[in-house]
N, CA, C and O atoms as a GROMACS GRO file, in nm:
protein
  452
    1MET      N    1   0.084  -0.121   0.004
    1MET     CA    2   0.000  -0.008  -0.003
    1MET      C    3   0.087   0.119   0.000
    1MET      O    4   0.147   0.152   0.102
    2ASN      N    5   0.093   0.192  -0.116
    2ASN     CA    6   0.179   0.306  -0.123
    2ASN      C    7   0.105   0.443  -0.088
    2ASN      O    8   0.164   0.547  -0.060
    3LYS      N    9  -0.035   0.427  -0.095
    3LYS     CA   10  -0.104   0.559  -0.082
    3LYS      C   11  -0.159   0.569   0.062
    3LYS      O   12  -0.146   0.478   0.143
    4GLU      N   13  -0.215   0.676   0.087
    4GLU     CA   14  -0.268   0.700   0.213
    4GLU      C   15  -0.416   0.672   0.209
    4GLU      O   16  -0.481   0.712   0.112
    5LEU      N   17  -0.473   0.608   0.307
    5LEU     CA   18  -0.620   0.585   0.330
    5LEU      C   19  -0.685   0.683   0.428
    5LEU      O   20  -0.620   0.729   0.521
    6VAL      N   21  -0.802   0.711   0.407
    6VAL     CA   22  -0.865   0.792   0.503
    6VAL      C   23  -0.995   0.706   0.545
    6VAL      O   24  -1.084   0.691   0.461
    7ILE      N   25  -1.006   0.654   0.665
    7ILE     CA   26  -1.116   0.577   0.707
    7ILE      C   27  -1.161   0.638   0.830
    7ILE      O   28  -1.072   0.666   0.911
    8GLN      N   29  -1.284   0.666   0.862
    8GLN     CA   30  -1.345   0.712   0.981
    8GLN      C   31  -1.252   0.833   1.020
    8GLN      O   32  -1.205   0.839   1.134
    9ALA      N   33  -1.226   0.934   0.924
    9ALA     CA   34  -1.158   1.056   0.944
    9ALA      C   35  -1.013   1.037   0.995
    9ALA      O   36  -0.954   1.125   1.056
   10ARG      N   37  -0.964   0.926   0.968
   10ARG     CA   38  -0.832   0.891   1.020
   10ARG      C   39  -0.738   0.857   0.899
   10ARG      O   40  -0.769   0.767   0.821
   11LYS      N   41  -0.633   0.925   0.885
   11LYS     CA   42  -0.531   0.890   0.786
   11LYS      C   43  -0.454   0.756   0.812
   11LYS      O   44  -0.398   0.741   0.920
   12LEU      N   45  -0.451   0.678   0.736
   12LEU     CA   46  -0.377   0.541   0.747
   12LEU      C   47  -0.274   0.528   0.642
   12LEU      O   48  -0.302   0.538   0.523
   13VAL      N   49  -0.146   0.503   0.690
   13VAL     CA   50  -0.052   0.468   0.579
   13VAL      C   51  -0.013   0.310   0.611
   13VAL      O   52  -0.065   0.245   0.703
   14SER      N   53   0.079   0.263   0.527
   14SER     CA   54   0.114   0.118   0.539
   14SER      C   55   0.172   0.073   0.675
   14SER      O   56   0.152  -0.042   0.714
   15LYS      N   57   0.240   0.159   0.744
   15LYS     CA   58   0.294   0.121   0.879
   15LYS      C   59   0.174   0.113   0.964
   15LYS      O   60   0.178   0.031   1.056
   16ASP      N   61   0.072   0.182   0.950
   16ASP     CA   62  -0.056   0.168   1.036
   16ASP      C   63  -0.104   0.034   1.024
   16ASP      O   64  -0.130  -0.033   1.124
   17ILE      N   65  -0.120  -0.016   0.886
   17ILE     CA   66  -0.180  -0.135   0.852
   17ILE      C   67  -0.105  -0.246   0.903
   17ILE      O   68  -0.159  -0.346   0.948
   18GLN      N   69   0.033  -0.226   0.896
   18GLN     CA   70   0.123  -0.334   0.948
   18GLN      C   71   0.118  -0.344   1.107
   18GLN      O   72   0.136  -0.450   1.166
   19PHE      N   73   0.094  -0.228   1.170
   19PHE     CA   74   0.080  -0.233   1.310
   19PHE      C   75  -0.045  -0.313   1.352
   19PHE      O   76  -0.040  -0.392   1.446
   20ILE      N   77  -0.161  -0.291   1.280
   20ILE     CA   78  -0.278  -0.353   1.312
   20ILE      C   79  -0.263  -0.506   1.288
   20ILE      O   80  -0.304  -0.586   1.372
   21LYS      N   81  -0.210  -0.539   1.188
   21LYS     CA   82  -0.188  -0.688   1.152
   21LYS      C   83  -0.099  -0.744   1.264
   21LYS      O   84  -0.134  -0.847   1.321
   22LYS      N   85   0.010  -0.682   1.298
   22LYS     CA   86   0.096  -0.736   1.397
   22LYS      C   87   0.022  -0.743   1.538
   22LYS      O   88   0.047  -0.835   1.615
   23LEU      N   89  -0.065  -0.648   1.568
   23LEU     CA   90  -0.137  -0.647   1.692
   23LEU      C   91  -0.230  -0.771   1.688
   23LEU      O   92  -0.235  -0.841   1.789
   24ILE      N   93  -0.307  -0.805   1.572
   24ILE     CA   94  -0.387  -0.916   1.575
   24ILE      C   95  -0.314  -1.048   1.579
   24ILE      O   96  -0.356  -1.144   1.644
   25SER      N   97  -0.202  -1.052   1.507
   25SER     CA   98  -0.126  -1.187   1.503
   25SER      C   99  -0.056  -1.213   1.631
   25SER      O  100  -0.030  -1.329   1.662
   26ASP      N  101  -0.019  -1.103   1.716
   26ASP     CA  102   0.046  -1.118   1.838
   26ASP      C  103  -0.048  -1.155   1.949
   26ASP      O  104  -0.004  -1.212   2.049
   27ASN      N  105  -0.180  -1.126   1.937
   27ASN     CA  106  -0.273  -1.155   2.032
   27ASN      C  107  -0.402  -1.231   1.976
   27ASN      O  108  -0.508  -1.170   1.960
   28PRO      N  109  -0.391  -1.352   1.949
   28PRO     CA  110  -0.485  -1.427   1.872
   28PRO      C  111  -0.614  -1.456   1.965
   28PRO      O  112  -0.723  -1.481   1.913
   29ASP      N  113  -0.596  -1.451   2.097
   29ASP     CA  114  -0.707  -1.459   2.182
   29ASP      C  115  -0.793  -1.340   2.204
   29ASP      O  116  -0.896  -1.350   2.271
   30TRP      N  117  -0.754  -1.224   2.150
   30TRP     CA  118  -0.826  -1.099   2.168
   30TRP      C  119  -0.941  -1.099   2.070
   30TRP      O  120  -0.924  -1.145   1.957
   31HIS      N  121  -1.051  -1.052   2.106
   31HIS     CA  122  -1.179  -1.023   2.028
   31HIS      C  123  -1.163  -0.885   1.964
   31HIS      O  124  -1.067  -0.812   1.988
   32ARG      N  125  -1.259  -0.854   1.886
   32ARG     CA  126  -1.254  -0.732   1.807
   32ARG      C  127  -1.261  -0.603   1.901
   32ARG      O  128  -1.194  -0.503   1.875
   33THR      N  129  -1.342  -0.609   2.007
   33THR     CA  130  -1.359  -0.492   2.092
   33THR      C  131  -1.228  -0.482   2.168
   33THR      O  132  -1.188  -0.368   2.196
   34ARG      N  133  -1.161  -0.580   2.202
   34ARG     CA  134  -1.030  -0.558   2.280
   34ARG      C  135  -0.924  -0.497   2.177
   34ARG      O  136  -0.844  -0.411   2.212
   35ILE      N  137  -0.928  -0.541   2.068
   35ILE     CA  138  -0.818  -0.498   1.954
   35ILE      C  139  -0.856  -0.349   1.942
   35ILE      O  140  -0.766  -0.266   1.946
   36SER      N  141  -0.988  -0.310   1.927
   36SER     CA  142  -1.009  -0.166   1.887
   36SER      C  143  -0.982  -0.073   2.004
   36SER      O  144  -0.951   0.044   1.980
   37LYS      N  145  -0.992  -0.118   2.132
   37LYS     CA  146  -0.962  -0.035   2.255
   37LYS      C  147  -0.820  -0.028   2.275
   37LYS      O  148  -0.775   0.076   2.323
   38GLU      N  149  -0.735  -0.135   2.243
   38GLU     CA  150  -0.599  -0.123   2.246
   38GLU      C  151  -0.543  -0.008   2.138
   38GLU      O  152  -0.461   0.078   2.168
   39ILE      N  153  -0.601  -0.025   2.015
   39ILE     CA  154  -0.554   0.068   1.920
   39ILE      C  155  -0.586   0.203   1.963
   39ILE      O  156  -0.495   0.286   1.962
   40CYS      N  157  -0.706   0.235   2.004
   40CYS     CA  158  -0.742   0.361   2.053
   40CYS      C  159  -0.654   0.421   2.160
   40CYS      O  160  -0.626   0.541   2.159
   41LYS      N  161  -0.608   0.334   2.259
   41LYS     CA  162  -0.516   0.370   2.362
   41LYS      C  163  -0.378   0.408   2.296
   41LYS      O  164  -0.321   0.512   2.328
   42ILE      N  165  -0.330   0.327   2.213
   42ILE     CA  166  -0.184   0.348   2.157
   42ILE      C  167  -0.194   0.465   2.064
   42ILE      O  168  -0.101   0.545   2.057
   43TRP      N  169  -0.304   0.479   1.991
   43TRP     CA  170  -0.303   0.593   1.893
   43TRP      C  171  -0.354   0.726   1.962
   43TRP      O  172  -0.364   0.832   1.901
   44ASN      N  173  -0.386   0.711   2.095
   44ASN     CA  174  -0.460   0.829   2.162
   44ASN      C  175  -0.585   0.886   2.084
   44ASN      O  176  -0.597   1.005   2.056
   45TRP      N  177  -0.675   0.788   2.052
   45TRP     CA  178  -0.792   0.828   1.969
   45TRP      C  179  -0.900   0.830   2.065
   45TRP      O  180  -0.950   0.728   2.111
   46TYR      N  181  -0.939   0.959   2.098
   46TYR     CA  182  -1.023   1.001   2.204
   46TYR      C  183  -1.101   1.103   2.146
   46TYR      O  184  -1.057   1.171   2.053
   47THR      N  185  -1.227   1.122   2.201
   47THR     CA  186  -1.314   1.250   2.165
   47THR      C  187  -1.275   1.365   2.241
   47THR      O  188  -1.209   1.341   2.342
   48PRO      N  189  -1.302   1.483   2.215
   48PRO     CA  190  -1.271   1.610   2.289
   48PRO      C  191  -1.305   1.596   2.435
   48PRO      O  192  -1.241   1.654   2.523
   49TYR      N  193  -1.419   1.508   2.460
   49TYR     CA  194  -1.462   1.486   2.603
   49TYR      C  195  -1.386   1.366   2.667
   49TYR      O  196  -1.425   1.329   2.778
   50GLY      N  197  -1.297   1.312   2.616
   50GLY     CA  198  -1.215   1.211   2.674
   50GLY      C  199  -1.257   1.073   2.664
   50GLY      O  200  -1.198   0.984   2.726
   51GLN      N  201  -1.369   1.049   2.580
   51GLN     CA  202  -1.418   0.913   2.559
   51GLN      C  203  -1.340   0.849   2.444
   51GLN      O  204  -1.305   0.913   2.344
   52MET      N  205  -1.314   0.718   2.462
   52MET     CA  206  -1.241   0.646   2.371
   52MET      C  207  -1.326   0.634   2.229
   52MET      O  208  -1.447   0.608   2.231
   53LYS      N  209  -1.265   0.653   2.129
   53LYS     CA  210  -1.350   0.630   1.995
   53LYS      C  211  -1.347   0.487   1.957
   53LYS      O  212  -1.294   0.449   1.852
   54ASP      N  213  -1.402   0.410   2.042
   54ASP     CA  214  -1.404   0.259   2.029
   54ASP      C  215  -1.484   0.211   1.900
   54ASP      O  216  -1.440   0.127   1.822
   55MET      N  217  -1.599   0.271   1.889
   55MET     CA  218  -1.698   0.241   1.776
   55MET      C  219  -1.632   0.276   1.639
   55MET      O  220  -1.635   0.197   1.544
   56ALA      N  221  -1.574   0.399   1.632
   56ALA     CA  222  -1.512   0.452   1.520
   56ALA      C  223  -1.404   0.356   1.479
   56ALA      O  224  -1.392   0.326   1.360
   57CYS      N  225  -1.324   0.306   1.575
   57CYS     CA  226  -1.205   0.222   1.557
   57CYS      C  227  -1.264   0.088   1.505
   57CYS      O  228  -1.209   0.030   1.411
   58ARG      N  229  -1.362   0.046   1.559
   58ARG     CA  230  -1.416  -0.090   1.515
   58ARG      C  231  -1.474  -0.073   1.374
   58ARG      O  232  -1.460  -0.165   1.292
   59SER      N  233  -1.534   0.033   1.342
   59SER     CA  234  -1.585   0.051   1.193
   59SER      C  235  -1.472   0.051   1.105
   59SER      O  236  -1.473  -0.015   1.001
   60MET      N  237  -1.367   0.125   1.144
   60MET     CA  238  -1.232   0.140   1.069
   60MET      C  239  -1.182  -0.011   1.039
   60MET      O  240  -1.152  -0.045   0.925
   61LEU      N  241  -1.176  -0.098   1.144
   61LEU     CA  242  -1.137  -0.223   1.120
   61LEU      C  243  -1.205  -0.307   1.043
   61LEU      O  244  -1.150  -0.390   0.970
   62TYR      N  245  -1.345  -0.289   1.054
   62TYR     CA  246  -1.442  -0.362   0.965
   62TYR      C  247  -1.416  -0.315   0.812
   62TYR      O  248  -1.410  -0.396   0.720
   63LYS      N  249  -1.403  -0.186   0.795
   63LYS     CA  250  -1.379  -0.145   0.662
   63LYS      C  251  -1.252  -0.192   0.600
   63LYS      O  252  -1.248  -0.227   0.483
   64LEU      N  253  -1.147  -0.192   0.679
   64LEU     CA  254  -1.023  -0.250   0.645
   64LEU      C  255  -1.030  -0.394   0.603
   64LEU      O  256  -0.969  -0.436   0.504
   65GLU      N  257  -1.103  -0.468   0.679
   65GLU     CA  258  -1.118  -0.608   0.656
   65GLU      C  259  -1.203  -0.623   0.509
   65GLU      O  260  -1.160  -0.695   0.419
   66LYS      N  261  -1.312  -0.558   0.499
   66LYS     CA  262  -1.396  -0.566   0.381
   66LYS      C  263  -1.298  -0.532   0.259
   66LYS      O  264  -1.311  -0.590   0.150
   67SER      N  265  -1.209  -0.445   0.281
   67SER     CA  266  -1.116  -0.392   0.161
   67SER      C  267  -1.001  -0.489   0.138
   67SER      O  268  -0.930  -0.482   0.038
   68GLY      N  269  -0.985  -0.574   0.227
   68GLY     CA  270  -0.896  -0.693   0.208
   68GLY      C  271  -0.745  -0.661   0.268
   68GLY      O  272  -0.644  -0.724   0.237
   69TYR      N  273  -0.751  -0.556   0.355
   69TYR     CA  274  -0.622  -0.518   0.415
   69TYR      C  275  -0.573  -0.603   0.540
   69TYR      O  276  -0.456  -0.637   0.561
   70ILE      N  277  -0.684  -0.630   0.618
   70ILE     CA  278  -0.662  -0.713   0.726
   70ILE      C  279  -0.757  -0.835   0.751
   70ILE      O  280  -0.864  -0.844   0.690
   71THR      N  281  -0.719  -0.924   0.835
   71THR     CA  282  -0.827  -1.027   0.871
   71THR      C  283  -0.857  -1.015   1.024
   71THR      O  284  -0.767  -1.023   1.108
   72LEU      N  285  -0.981  -0.997   1.056
   72LEU     CA  286  -1.012  -0.990   1.196
   72LEU      C  287  -1.049  -1.118   1.247
   72LEU      O  288  -1.092  -1.205   1.171
   73PRO      N  289  -1.034  -1.142   1.387
   73PRO     CA  290  -1.081  -1.260   1.442
   73PRO      C  291  -1.236  -1.270   1.424
   73PRO      O  292  -1.301  -1.167   1.407
   74PRO      N  293  -1.296  -1.391   1.428
   74PRO     CA  294  -1.454  -1.398   1.409
   74PRO      C  295  -1.513  -1.335   1.526
   74PRO      O  296  -1.468  -1.334   1.640
   75SER      N  297  -1.624  -1.280   1.481
   75SER     CA  298  -1.730  -1.213   1.568
   75SER      C  299  -1.784  -1.309   1.681
   75SER      O  300  -1.816  -1.426   1.659
   76HIS      N  301  -1.791  -1.253   1.794
   76HIS     CA  302  -1.844  -1.335   1.900
   76HIS      C  303  -1.998  -1.324   1.916
   76HIS      O  304  -2.064  -1.408   1.978
   77ASN      N  305  -2.047  -1.220   1.858
   77ASN     CA  306  -2.197  -1.178   1.871
   77ASN      C  307  -2.255  -1.221   1.728
   77ASN      O  308  -2.204  -1.190   1.620
   78PRO      N  309  -2.368  -1.295   1.747
   78PRO     CA  310  -2.442  -1.326   1.626
   78PRO      C  311  -2.508  -1.203   1.554
   78PRO      O  312  -2.542  -1.106   1.620
   79ASN      N  313  -2.526  -1.209   1.420
   79ASN     CA  314  -2.599  -1.103   1.357
   79ASN      C  315  -2.739  -1.075   1.415
   79ASN      O  316  -2.821  -1.166   1.422
   80ILE      N  317  -2.766  -0.962   1.453
   80ILE     CA  318  -2.897  -0.921   1.500
   80ILE      C  319  -3.014  -0.959   1.411
   80ILE      O  320  -3.121  -1.000   1.455
   81ASN      N  321  -2.987  -0.943   1.286
   81ASN     CA  322  -3.096  -0.972   1.189
   81ASN      C  323  -3.137  -1.116   1.198
   81ASN      O  324  -3.253  -1.148   1.169
   82THR      N  325  -3.048  -1.206   1.236
   82THR     CA  326  -3.086  -1.347   1.258
   82THR      C  327  -3.211  -1.364   1.349
   82THR      O  328  -3.305  -1.437   1.318
   83TYR      N  329  -3.205  -1.297   1.453
   83TYR     CA  330  -3.326  -1.298   1.546
   83TYR      C  331  -3.436  -1.227   1.505
   83TYR      O  332  -3.550  -1.259   1.541
   84ARG      N  333  -3.408  -1.120   1.423
   84ARG     CA  334  -3.529  -1.032   1.384
   84ARG      C  335  -3.613  -1.105   1.288
   84ARG      O  336  -3.734  -1.085   1.280
   85ASN      N  337  -3.549  -1.189   1.213
   85ASN     CA  338  -3.628  -1.241   1.098
   85ASN      C  339  -3.677  -1.390   1.135
   85ASN      O  340  -3.741  -1.458   1.054
   86LYS      N  341  -3.646  -1.434   1.257
   86LYS     CA  342  -3.695  -1.563   1.311
   86LYS      C  343  -3.845  -1.563   1.356
   86LYS      O  344  -3.883  -1.486   1.445
   87PRO      N  345  -3.928  -1.648   1.295
   87PRO     CA  346  -4.065  -1.636   1.346
   87PRO      C  347  -4.079  -1.672   1.486
   87PRO      O  348  -4.005  -1.753   1.542
   88ILE      N  349  -4.183  -1.605   1.548
   88ILE     CA  350  -4.223  -1.642   1.686
   88ILE      C  351  -4.322  -1.735   1.695
   88ILE      O  352  -4.424  -1.715   1.630
   89GLN      N  353  -4.310  -1.838   1.766
   89GLN     CA  354  -4.399  -1.935   1.791
   89GLN      C  355  -4.498  -1.912   1.892
   89GLN      O  356  -4.458  -1.883   2.005
   90PRO      N  357  -4.629  -1.920   1.867
   90PRO     CA  358  -4.740  -1.890   1.953
   90PRO      C  359  -4.740  -1.986   2.066
   90PRO      O  360  -4.713  -2.105   2.051
   91VAL      N  361  -4.774  -1.922   2.193
   91VAL     CA  362  -4.779  -2.003   2.320
   91VAL      C  363  -4.905  -2.013   2.375
   91VAL      O  364  -4.946  -1.902   2.412
   92LEU      N  365  -4.982  -2.105   2.395
   92LEU     CA  366  -5.103  -2.099   2.446
   92LEU      C  367  -5.093  -2.097   2.585
   92LEU      O  368  -5.014  -2.173   2.642
   93HIS      N  369  -5.179  -2.003   2.656
   93HIS     CA  370  -5.162  -1.990   2.801
   93HIS      C  371  -5.295  -1.954   2.849
   93HIS      O  372  -5.358  -1.870   2.784
   94SER      N  373  -5.349  -2.007   2.957
   94SER     CA  374  -5.472  -1.965   3.013
   94SER      C  375  -5.462  -2.002   3.169
   94SER      O  376  -5.417  -2.111   3.204
   95THR      N  377  -5.503  -1.911   3.253
   95THR     CA  378  -5.507  -1.944   3.392
   95THR      C  379  -5.649  -1.979   3.430
   95THR      O  380  -5.670  -2.031   3.539
   96ASN      N  381  -5.741  -1.957   3.352
   96ASN     CA  382  -5.873  -1.983   3.393
   96ASN      C  383  -5.922  -2.054   3.256
   96ASN      O  384  -5.915  -1.995   3.148
   97HIS      N  385  -5.973  -2.187   3.269
   97HIS     CA  386  -6.016  -2.256   3.166
   97HIS      C  387  -6.152  -2.218   3.118
   97HIS      O  388  -6.185  -2.251   3.005
   98PHE      N  389  -6.240  -2.145   3.202
   98PHE     CA  390  -6.361  -2.097   3.156
   98PHE      C  391  -6.368  -1.969   3.083
   98PHE      O  392  -6.472  -1.936   3.025
   99LEU      N  393  -6.257  -1.893   3.084
   99LEU     CA  394  -6.255  -1.758   3.016
   99LEU      C  395  -6.217  -1.795   2.863
   99LEU      O  396  -6.127  -1.877   2.842
  100PRO      N  397  -6.281  -1.739   2.768
  100PRO     CA  398  -6.245  -1.759   2.636
  100PRO      C  399  -6.113  -1.721   2.592
  100PRO      O  400  -6.058  -1.629   2.651
  101ARG      N  401  -6.049  -1.784   2.489
  101ARG     CA  402  -5.918  -1.752   2.463
  101ARG      C  403  -5.912  -1.618   2.409
  101ARG      O  404  -6.004  -1.587   2.333
  102LEU      N  405  -5.819  -1.529   2.434
  102LEU     CA  406  -5.799  -1.398   2.377
  102LEU      C  407  -5.692  -1.396   2.272
  102LEU      O  408  -5.588  -1.460   2.290
  103TYR      N  409  -5.713  -1.326   2.163
  103TYR     CA  410  -5.630  -1.309   2.062
  103TYR      C  411  -5.567  -1.177   2.046
  103TYR      O  412  -5.641  -1.085   2.011
  104LEU      N  413  -5.454  -1.157   2.063
  104LEU     CA  414  -5.386  -1.021   2.061
  104LEU      C  415  -5.300  -1.018   1.935
  104LEU      O  416  -5.226  -1.112   1.906
  105PHE      N  417  -5.309  -0.911   1.862
  105PHE     CA  418  -5.233  -0.886   1.747
  105PHE      C  419  -5.127  -0.776   1.773
  105PHE      O  420  -5.162  -0.662   1.807
  106CYS      N  421  -5.005  -0.809   1.758
  106CYS     CA  422  -4.885  -0.730   1.787
  106CYS      C  423  -4.807  -0.716   1.655
  106CYS      O  424  -4.743  -0.812   1.614
  107GLU      N  425  -4.810  -0.602   1.588
  107GLU     CA  426  -4.745  -0.567   1.471
  107GLU      C  427  -4.796  -0.683   1.360
  107GLU      O  428  -4.910  -0.690   1.315
  108LYS      N  429  -4.687  -0.771   1.326
  108LYS     CA  430  -4.717  -0.871   1.223
  108LYS      C  431  -4.738  -1.019   1.287
  108LYS      O  432  -4.763  -1.117   1.216
  109TYR      N  433  -4.726  -1.025   1.431
  109TYR     CA  434  -4.729  -1.150   1.495
  109TYR      C  435  -4.857  -1.173   1.562
  109TYR      O  436  -4.913  -1.079   1.618
  110LEU      N  437  -4.910  -1.297   1.562
  110LEU     CA  438  -5.034  -1.321   1.633
  110LEU      C  439  -4.981  -1.376   1.776
  110LEU      O  440  -4.887  -1.455   1.782
  111ILE      N  441  -5.037  -1.334   1.873
  111ILE     CA  442  -5.007  -1.367   2.018
  111ILE      C  443  -5.132  -1.429   2.080
  111ILE      O  444  -5.239  -1.368   2.082
  112TYR      N  445  -5.118  -1.545   2.128
  112TYR     CA  446  -5.234  -1.602   2.199
  112TYR      C  447  -5.226  -1.579   2.342
  112TYR      O  448  -5.114  -1.584   2.392
  113SER      N  449  -5.325  -1.555   2.416
  113SER     CA  450  -5.314  -1.528   2.560
  113SER      C  451  -5.427  -1.617   2.626
  113SER      O  452  -5.443  -1.615   2.748
   0.00000   0.00000   0.00000
């Protein structure tokens, strides 16, 4: 990489990419969040209010991986959309057998009560 990349308002040169690769290879048991927090500490990447720019760093790492510059460890958290698209199974429940069954509609799912 001879040119300068700008990702998440941060200028990256080849030595920065090499540093990230070395950090990942030297610490194979670290997850993505730990890697991003270490990069923020070492690069002194904080907001004007003193908060670590952890999410910006993770986004930068994700973009670098998608561009083929680095390989991140696998994500520990499943994709949120996996749960969002999973159908909800209705559950029949009644505390009193003499009451009629109630049908509640919540957005696109039918809920029995």
